[in-house]
Structures are given as C-alpha cells and as structure tokens.
N, C-alpha and C positions, 0 to 999 in steps of 0.2 A: 504494500500500500504506500503510495507516495502523495505527499501534499506539499504545496508551496508554503514555505515557512515564513518568508518575509512579506510584509504588506505590499500589495500591488499599488502602482501609481494611480492616484485618484484625480479625476478632473475636479474643477472648482465646485461644480454643482453637488458632487457627492459629499463635500465637506459640510454642507448645510443640510443634508438629508438625514434620513434615519440612521441611527448609530450602526445598525447591522450591515449597512451597505459598505462599510469600511473593512469588513471581515473577509479573509480568504478561506479556502477550504480547510487549511490547517488551523486557522483560528477557531473555526467551528468544531473541528475535531478535538482540539484542546479543551474547549468549553464543555463539550459533551462528555468527554472522559472525566474531567474534573468534577462536573456536576453529578455524574453517575457515582463516582467515588464518594462524594459527600452525601448523595441521596441514600446509598446503601448504608453508609455510616449512620445516618439519622434513623434509618429503618431499624438497625440493630439497637440503637438507643431506645427507640419507642417500643420495640418488642420487650425490652427489659421493663419499661414503665408499666406496660400492660400485664406482664407476667409476674411482676414483683409481689403483689399482695397474695394471689393464689399460691405462688411458690412458698411464701412465708407461712401461709396457713398449713400447707402440706408438710414442710420441713420442720416446723416448730410444734405441730399438733400431734395428737395420738391417732392411731388408725380409726376409721369411721366405726368399725364394728365394736371397738372398745368404748368409744364415746356413747354409742347407742345403748350399750349395756349399763351405763351409769344410772343411778337413781336421779330423779329430777333435780333435787337440790344440788347434788355433786356436779351434775351436768351444767347447771346454770353457773356455778362457781368456776368450773373449768372454762366455760365459754367466755366469761368476763375476763379471766386472766389471759386467755389466748388472745382476745381482742387487744388488750393492752400490750402484750408481747409483740403481736403482729405490727401494731402501730409503731412501736419503738424500733424493732429490728428491720422494718422496711426502711426507716430512716437511716439506720446503720449501714445496711447493704447499699443504699444509694450513695452514702458518704464514701464508702470504700470504693465504689465504682468511680466516683468523681475524683478521688485521690489518685487512682490509677490513671484516669483521664488526664489529670493535670501533670503528673510526673511523665507520662508517655508523651504528652504534648510538648513539654519542654525539651525532652531528650530528642524526639524526632524532629522538632523544630530546628535545633542546632544541627542535627544530621542533614536536614534539608539544605542548609546553607553550605555544609561541608562537602557532601557527596552528590548533591543535585536533587531537584524537586521530583523528577519522574521516578528515580530509583527509590527514593524515600516513600513516595506515595504507594508504590507497589508493595513495599514491605509492610506499611501500616494496614493496607487492605487485607493482606494475607493474615496478619496478626489478629485483627478484630473478627474476621470471619471464622477462623479456626477456633478461637476461644469462646465465641458465641455458641458454636455448635457443641463444644465440650460442656458448656453450662447446663445442658440437658441431662448430664450425668450426675449432677450434684446430689448428694445423699444426706446432707445436713446443712445447717446455716453456714458453717465455717468453710466447707468445700464450695458452696455456692458463692460466698464472698470472695474466696481466693480466685475463682474463675472469673468473677466480675471484675476484680482488680486487674487481672491479666488482659481481659477484653478491653478495659478502659485504657490501657497503655496504647493499643493500636487506634482506638477511637479518637483519642486526644491528638494524635499526630497528624491525622489526615487533613484536618481543616486548614492548618497553617500552610502546609506545602501546597495544598490545592489552590488557595487564594493567592499565594505568592506566584505560583505557576501562571494562573490566569492574568494576574496584574502585570506580569512582566512580558507576556506574549501579546496582549491586546494593544491596539493603538490607543493613545491617550484619551481621545474623546469617547471611545467605546468602553474604556476600562470600567467606570463605575456602573454602567448598565449591565455589562457582562458579569461583574461581581454580584450585583443585585440579583440577576437572574440565577446565578449559581446558588445563592442563599435561598431564594424563593423555591427552587426545586428541592431543597432539603425538606420542605414541608410535604412534598410528594412522597418522600421516603417515609415520613411519619404516617401519611395516609395509607401507604402500602402496608405498613405494619398493622394499621387499623383494620384493613380488609382481611388480612391473614387472621387476625383475632376474631373477626365476625364469622368467617367461614368455619374456623375451628370451634367457635362457640356454638354453632348450629349442631355440629357433631356431638359436642359435650352435652348439649341440652337434651338430645335424644338418647344419650347413654351409649352412643357408638364408641366413644373414647372416654377415658377418665378425665383427669385434669389436662387442659390443653397447653399449659405453660411449657412443658418439655418440648413439645412439637414445635412451638414458636421458635425456640432457640435452634432447633435443628434446621429450620428454614433459613435462619440467619447465616448459614454457611455459604449460601449461594453467591454472595458478592466476590468470593475468591476467584471466580471465573474472570472477573474484570482485570485481575492482575496479569493475565496472559496477554490481553490486548495492550496494556500499558507496556509490558516488557518488549513487545514486538514493534510498536509503532510510535511511541511517544518520545520526543527529543527533549533535551534540556534547553531552556530558554537561552537565546543569544545573550541577553543581559547577564544571566548567571555565568555562562561560559566566559564572557569577557572579564567578569569580576573574579572568577576562579583562576584565570590566567594571570591575574595581577597579584594583589596582596592576599595571599591565602591564609596568613596567620590570624588576621582579624575576622575572617569569615566565621559567622556563628559565635562570636565572642561575647558572652554575657558581661565579662569584665569591661570591654570597650563600651557596651551599651549603657553601662552605668557611669563610666569614667567621663564620657563626653556629655557636657551639660545639656545639649539639645536633645540627644537620644534619651538621656536620663529623665528629663521632663516629660517627653512623649511617652515613655514607658510607664511612669507613675500615673499619668492621666489615663492612658489606655487601659491600664490594669484596673483602676477604680471604676471606669465606665463599664468594663466587662463584668466586674464583680457584681455590680448592681443588677444588671440584666440577667446574669447567670443564676444568681440566687432567686431572683424573681421567677424565672422559668422552672429551674430544677428544684428549688427549695419550696416553691408554692405551686406554680402553674401546672406542672406535670403530676402533682398530687391530686389534681381534679378527678383522676380516675379512681383513686382510693376514696375520695369524698363521695363519688357516685355510688360506690359499693356500700358505704356506710349509710348514705341517705336512702337508697332505694331497696335495700334488703328487707326492711319491714314492709314496704309496699308490696313486694312480691310474696312475702309470707302471708299477708292479708288476703291474697288471691288464692291461697291454698295450694301453691306450687310445692312440689317435692324438693328436697335438697339438690338433686341433680338438675332439676329444671331451673331452680333459682341460680345455681352456679352458671349454667349455660346462658340464662337470660342476662345476668350481670356481665358476662364476658362479651356478649353481643352489644349490650348497651355501652360498655366502656369502649368497645371498638368504634361504635357510631360516634361516641363523644370525642374520641381521639381524631377521627376523620373530620368531624365538624370543627374542632379546635384548630387543626392544622390547615384546613381549607381556609379558615379565616387568617391564619398565619401567612399563607401563600400571598394573599392579597395585601396583607400588612407589609411584607417585605417589598412587594411591588410598589406600594404607595410611598414607602420611605425612599426608594430609589428615585422615583419621579420628583418627589417633594424636595429632596436634598439637592437635586440638580438645578432646581429653580431658586432655592433659598440659601443653601449652604449646609454644611455638616452640623454645626453647633445648633442652629435653630431647629433642624429636624430632630435632633436628640432632645432638645428642650421641650418640644411638643410631645414626643413619644414617652418619656418617663412618667409624666403625670397621667397620661392616658392609660398606661400599663397599670399604674397603682390603683386608679379608680375602678377599672374594669375587673381587676383581680379581686379586689376587696368586695365588690358588688356580687361577683359570682360565688365566692365562698360564703357570703352571708345569706344569699337568697336562693341558691340552687334548689329546685324542687318545691319552692314555696308559692310559686305563681301557677304554673301549668303542670306540675308533677314532672314526669319524665320528659315531657316536651320542652322543659326549660333547657335541657341539654342542647337542643338544636338551635337556640338563639343566644344563650348566654356564653357557651363555650366558643362559638365562632368570633364573637366580639372580643372575648378575652384573648383568644389566639391572635387575632388581628393586632391588638394593642401590644401584646408582649413580643411577638415576633418582629415587629417593626424594628426593635432595637438590634436584632441580630442581622438584619439587612444593613444597619449602620456599621456593625463590627466588620462585616465582610468588605465593605467599601472603605471604611476609614482606617482601620489598623494597618493595612499594607501601605497606605499613603504616608505613614509616619516615619518609615525607615529606608535607608539605602539598600541596594541589592545585597550586599554582603551580610546584612543583618535582618533582611526583610522576613524571612521565615522564622528566625529566632525571635525577633521582636514581636511579630504577630502572635506567635505561639506563646511567648512569655506573658503578654498582656491577657490573652484569652484564657490561658491555663493556670497562671499563678492566681489570677482572679478566681478561677475555678477551684484552686486548691484551698484558698481562704473560704470560697463559697461552699465548700464541701460540708461546712458546719450547718448549712441551711437545712437540708433534709433531716439531719440529726436533731436540729433545734425544733423543727416542726413536729417530728415524731415525739420528742420529749415533751413539748408544750401540750400536744394533744393528750398524751398519757397522763401528765400531771393535772390537766384541767378536767379529767374524767371523773374525779372525785365529786360526789354530789349530783351526778347525772346518772340516769339508768343505763344499763348495758345496751349498747347499740345506738344510743342517742348521738346525733351528729354535731350537736352544739359545741363540744370541746374542739373538734376538728375545724369547725367554722371559725371559732375565735382564734385558734392558733394561726390559721392562714391570714386572718385580718391583722393580727399583731405584726406578722412578718412583712406585710406590704410596705412598712416604713422603709425597707431597704431601697426602694426606688428613689428615695430622697437623696441618697448618696450620689447617684448619677447626676442629679440636678446640681448639687453643690460643687462638683468638680468641673462643670462645663465652662465657667469663666476662665479657667486655666488651659482649656483645650485649644490648640492651634486650629485655625481654619485652613483646610486643604483643598477646598473646591476650586477647580480650574487650574490647579498647579500640577506640573509634571512630577513623576516619582523622584524623590531625592536620590542623589548618587554620592 
C-alpha cells in the first residue's frame, strides 16, 4: 500500500475551503488509523465501566445457591454488606486501572518521543488488547485489579502518541479539526462497547449465558488486529524524523520539560486542566452506570422480575445509557472543535467547565425522578455532551503546547499525571457513597447521588487555572 506522505500543492481557493480539502490520501490514512487506535482504546475503557459492578458482585459475593439458602435476616444483612463492599471496591478497581493508565501513559509517552509514534502506538494497542482479554480470567478482586492495572498501562499510552502523530502529519489549518474528529470518534468506541453490552444483556436476560462481564472482556481483544496494519503501512512523521536526526538527548526528557520555564508553565497548566476533566468523567460521569443499577433495581423488583431477568435488564439499560451518554459526547467534542476555532482555546474551556459541572450535578441528583427509566435517554446525552467537550479540548490543545521532541511526552504527562492524581476520584466517590449509606435503607440511591454532587466541585479547578493558560489558536506547532 502506498500513499503520498507530503501535502500536495494547493491552489489559493483550497486554502479558504473546507479543512479536509487540504488532506492527501496519506493524511486520511493516518487519521483513520489513529482514530481506530483511540476508538478501540475507549471501547476497552467503556467495557470495563460497564462490566465493573457485575464483576465486583461476582468476585466479592458468595455463590447464588449459598445466598438463596440463607435465612431472610442473614440474607438481608449479607446483601447490605455486599452493596457497601461493591461500592467501595468498584472505586478501588477503577483507581488501580487509572494508576496503570497514568504510569503507562507517561512511560509510553516518553517512548513515543524516543523511538517514534507509529512503533509506540503498535505496542500500546497490543498491550491493552491482550490484557483486556486476560481480564476475563480473573478469579478474585486482586487478580482482577492486577489485570486492570496491566491493561491500563497500554490504554494510557495510546492517546498521546496518537494525537502527536496526527498533529505532526496534518497541515496547520486542518490540524485542530483532525484532532477534534479523532477525539469525537472515541465516543464511537464507547458506543460500540454499549452495543456489545446490550447484545450480551439480551442473552443474560434469557438465561442463555451467566454473567456477561467475562465475555465483554474477551471481545476486547479484537483491536490487536489493528497492530498488523500499523506495522505494515504507517510511517513516522517527517517532523519527528527531523527532530530524531538532531538533538536526540533531549527527546522525551521530562527533566528538560520542567527545566525550561515555558514548557514548565505549559505542563502545570495542562496537567491541572486535564485533572479537572478526568476526575469529572472517570470519578463521576462514568459512574452513571453504577447509579443506574442502584436507582432502577427496585423498579425492576417491583415488576416481579426474577434475579436473572433483573440482571439482564440492568445490563441492557446501562448499555443504552452508555450509548446515549457517548452519543451526546460525540456531538460535544464536535461542538468544542467548531467553537474553539471561532473563539479560541481558553474561552471554549471557560464555557465547557461550568456546563460539565451543572449537567453532572443535575443528572446525579435527579436521574429516575422525572420519567423513570426514560430519564436515561435525555439526561445522560446532555451530561455526555457537556463532559466530553473538555476532552475535545485536550486533544486539540495539549499537542499545541510542546515542541516535536517533547510533544508526546508533554501531552502524555499532562493527561496522565493529571490522571494519576485523578485516580483518587473513583476511590473518593466509592468511599463517600459507602460512608453516606448510614441512615439510609439498603438499596437507597441517595448516598450515591450526594457523593456525585459533592465531587462536581472538581470542575472549578479547571476554571481557576484558565487565566494562566496560553492561547494557541492560529499558531503553528512550537519547535
């Protein structure tokens, strides 16, 4: 397969036309490959979010036959304790996953500057695909957490090298649009996971399979096939090749990133911006699926459904909720991309942080209180739209803060050190929900609602750092 790598000569009319008119076949190939890598990455992330609670119930709980044989009082006590344990350890497993994500992101980000974007991308895709599949073999909480830690290493590395690759290959005018499209398509990965969950939920509901969470992780091995395409056809960007031929000692140097006053300021700003949004999404937003299970379990019990039917119905509902939330997220990233090209990066972030805070707080407080299960189909898209706008900003803004020799390292450091600190978010939510449970009946969603509401204050951090953020709209990538 051969593609033209350098941009074709453009006539003057093309310069004022749609951004995609500036792209060659090779530009499209790079964008598609990078988008697929990130799409499959987010699919694996979302499979974890959807599988997390049922996995914790199975791995922490007793066999169903043993529970059914308990006296009513003992069974009620056991169920209450299990609910508290599931809330807490779901947060712990997510924190472990995010720590792996952060550490892998930093390590692979440095590697991307040292050995190349394409090579590193192939390694990360193989890493997260293999360990996602192996997660299906978990036999207790600790084995599950270890496998999620290893999966996180690969998941964290893919984003930085992918956006660095696209940023360096694309023409300047097309760059923010291409990066926005790359991030928007990540929502398609999340929606793909939702469809997988819904299909498996149907089998689960009929009793054709047991718990669907193990099968979800097996499906997550499929992205490994993309590594073959990358290995055969993707080239390193000319910008990176030129930088690699020059000063190789400073490539991927975290020390230089903090020694230079400009790169140090950019790193602190980028890290705090990413921290705010990552906690908002991973510490609150993606726990909407756990919230749905808590809110709607009593609803399905009142309908007289069996345990298998309830489990299947909840898997389908959370799949639908995930699809709805990420469909909103797709349009949110697209909206940020267009808005920031008209107004600037800082103003777009200044609008997005308050929207994310209000939409998230509203959803956690009122889900199920207006239209029952139908609330899922209008509240979650709005929350997804508002939260994912921020991630469109990270894909566009972070690569614009660094020179080629530090671009992958800097982007990854901001995104993933922010995530390393943000890893306390899921643990905090789970701990808050468990501690607030006292005084409420078993299965009451109120503690979970209040825990999410309290944590929405994290979006204020992003607003506070914006006055110090450099404006990069309309500027070429630094060298």
